[in-house]
C-alpha positions in Angstrom: 190.4 107.7 108.9 190.7 108.8 105.3 189.3 112.3 105.2 190.3 112.4 101.7 187.7 109.8 100.9 184.6 112.0 101.5 181.9 112.7 99.0 178.3 114.5 98.8 176.0 111.6 99.9 172.5 113.2 99.8 170.1 115.9 101.1 166.9 116.0 103.3 164.6 118.8 103.4 161.9 117.2 105.5 162.4 114.7 108.3 160.3 112.1 107.2 162.5 111.7 104.1 165.5 110.8 106.3 166.1 107.1 106.3 167.1 105.3 109.5 170.7 105.5 110.6 173.0 102.6 109.4 176.4 103.7 110.4 177.7 106.4 113.1 176.8 110.0 112.3 178.7 113.2 113.4 176.5 116.1 113.1 177.5 120.0 112.8 175.0 122.5 114.6 175.5 126.5 114.8 173.4 129.7 113.7 173.4 130.9 110.0 176.9 131.9 108.8 178.7 130.8 111.5 181.1 128.6 109.4 179.5 125.1 109.5 180.6 124.7 105.8 183.7 125.9 106.1 184.7 123.8 109.2 183.7 120.5 107.2 185.6 121.8 104.3 188.9 122.3 106.0 188.5 118.9 107.8 188.2 117.3 104.9 191.0 119.1 102.9 188.5 120.6 100.3 187.7 123.9 99.0 184.2 123.5 98.1 182.8 120.0 99.2 180.2 121.8 101.6 178.5 124.4 100.2 180.0 127.8 101.4 177.8 130.9 101.1 178.0 134.6 102.2 174.1 134.4 102.3 173.1 133.6 105.7 169.9 130.8 105.9 171.3 129.2 102.6 171.4 125.7 104.0 168.0 124.2 104.3 168.6 121.1 104.2 170.3 118.6 106.4 173.4 117.7 103.7 175.1 114.1 104.3 178.6 113.8 103.5 180.1 109.9 103.4 183.4 110.0 104.9 185.3 106.7 105.1 182.2 104.7 106.8 180.7 107.7 108.8 178.5 110.5 107.7 179.0 113.9 108.5 175.5 115.7 108.7 175.6 119.6 108.0 172.6 120.8 109.9 170.8 124.2 108.5 171.5 126.9 110.3 169.2 128.6 112.8 168.5 131.8 113.9 168.2 133.9 110.5 165.3 136.5 111.0 164.7 137.0 107.1 163.0 133.6 107.1 159.2 132.9 107.0 157.6 131.5 110.2 156.4 128.4 107.9 160.2 127.9 106.7 161.2 128.3 110.4 158.7 125.5 111.4 160.1 123.4 108.8 163.5 124.0 109.8 162.7 123.1 113.7 160.9 119.9 112.3 163.9 118.7 110.4 166.6 119.3 113.1 164.8 118.5 116.3 163.5 115.5 114.4 167.0 114.7 113.3 168.3 115.1 116.8 165.5 113.2 118.8 165.4 110.3 116.5 167.0 107.1 117.3 170.1 107.4 115.5 173.4 106.4 115.8 174.6 109.9 116.3 178.1 109.8 117.8 178.7 113.6 118.1 177.6 116.9 117.5 179.8 119.7 117.0 178.1 122.7 118.0 179.3 125.8 116.4 179.5 129.5 118.1 181.2 132.6 116.9 183.9 133.1 119.3 184.0 136.9 118.8 180.3 137.4 120.3 178.4 135.8 123.4 176.2 133.0 122.3 172.8 133.9 121.1 169.7 133.0 122.5 169.1 130.1 120.1 172.8 128.7 120.9 172.0 128.5 124.4 168.8 126.5 123.3 170.6 124.0 121.2 173.1 123.7 123.9 170.5 122.9 126.4 168.8 120.7 124.3 171.7 118.6 123.6 172.3 118.4 127.5 168.9 117.6 128.1 168.7 114.8 125.8 172.1 113.4 126.7 173.6 114.2 123.4 177.5 114.0 123.6 178.8 117.2 122.1 181.9 119.5 121.6 181.9 123.2 121.3 183.8 124.7 118.4 184.5 128.5 119.0 184.9 129.8 115.2 186.3 132.9 113.7 189.2 132.8 116.4 191.7 134.4 114.0 189.5 137.5 114.2 190.6 138.0 117.9 193.7 139.5 119.4 195.2 137.4 122.3 193.5 139.4 124.9 190.4 139.5 123.3 190.5 135.5 123.2 191.1 135.7 127.1 188.3 137.8 127.8 185.9 135.8 125.5 187.0 132.6 127.3 186.3 134.1 130.7 182.8 135.3 129.4 182.0 131.7 128.1 182.2 130.2 131.4 179.3 132.2 132.6 177.4 132.5 129.3 177.5 129.0 128.6 175.5 126.3 131.1 177.6 123.7 132.3 180.8 125.5 130.5 183.3 124.0 133.0 182.4 120.2 131.7 182.1 121.3 128.1 185.3 120.5 125.6 185.6 123.6 123.6 187.8 123.9 120.6 189.1 127.2 119.0 188.9 127.2 115.3 189.8 128.9 112.4 189.0 128.0 108.8 191.6 130.6 107.7 194.8 129.4 109.4 193.6 125.8 110.2 193.8 126.2 114.0 191.8 123.5 115.8 191.5 121.4 112.9 193.9 118.6 114.0 192.1 118.4 117.1 188.8 118.0 115.8 190.0 115.4 113.2 191.6 113.3 116.0 188.0 113.6 117.7 186.3 112.3 114.6 189.2 109.5 114.3 188.4 108.3 117.8 184.8 108.1 117.0 185.6 106.2 113.6 187.9 103.8 115.4 185.2 103.0 118.5 182.5 102.3 115.7 185.0 100.0 113.8 185.3 97.9 117.2 181.8 97.4 117.7 180.9 96.4 114.3 
């Protein structure tokens, strides 16, 4: 897969606007400000293809990026308190509609801030993915902010904090030094090859 052949495709603010899936899609999910846009930019060797903001709750649409025959879907971040009830309901309808739709959704990268225990919203999302049989990988972001011993403690804690943790593939990632990016790219390339074989 040529990660340099990436371009912004389109964005949708309401589920009913999203056309049917015509190719494999890889979604990026996580709470506001967990680093989804930074992760996408790092995978694609770009500084600002996915819009990064220091303001939580900035991404309020599903943003689609076309990457060498695969779509990346950057889902709006959840869990930002300073959002109105109507906005939260719109977000829920958009994201749940997308994830529950009959789409060619090959994988979800579920991002969690490595420094802290998963939030209730993180756990709810993981349970949703498990219950609906949606394949996913957990990406533990901001790994560079932790010392070696802090990482070891967080790894141990995650085993009891995340449901079915022993069976979940987890990748430690840093947008600062690129840790974990090659493993993530390798997973995406495997998905791309599987898609090519099926066509």
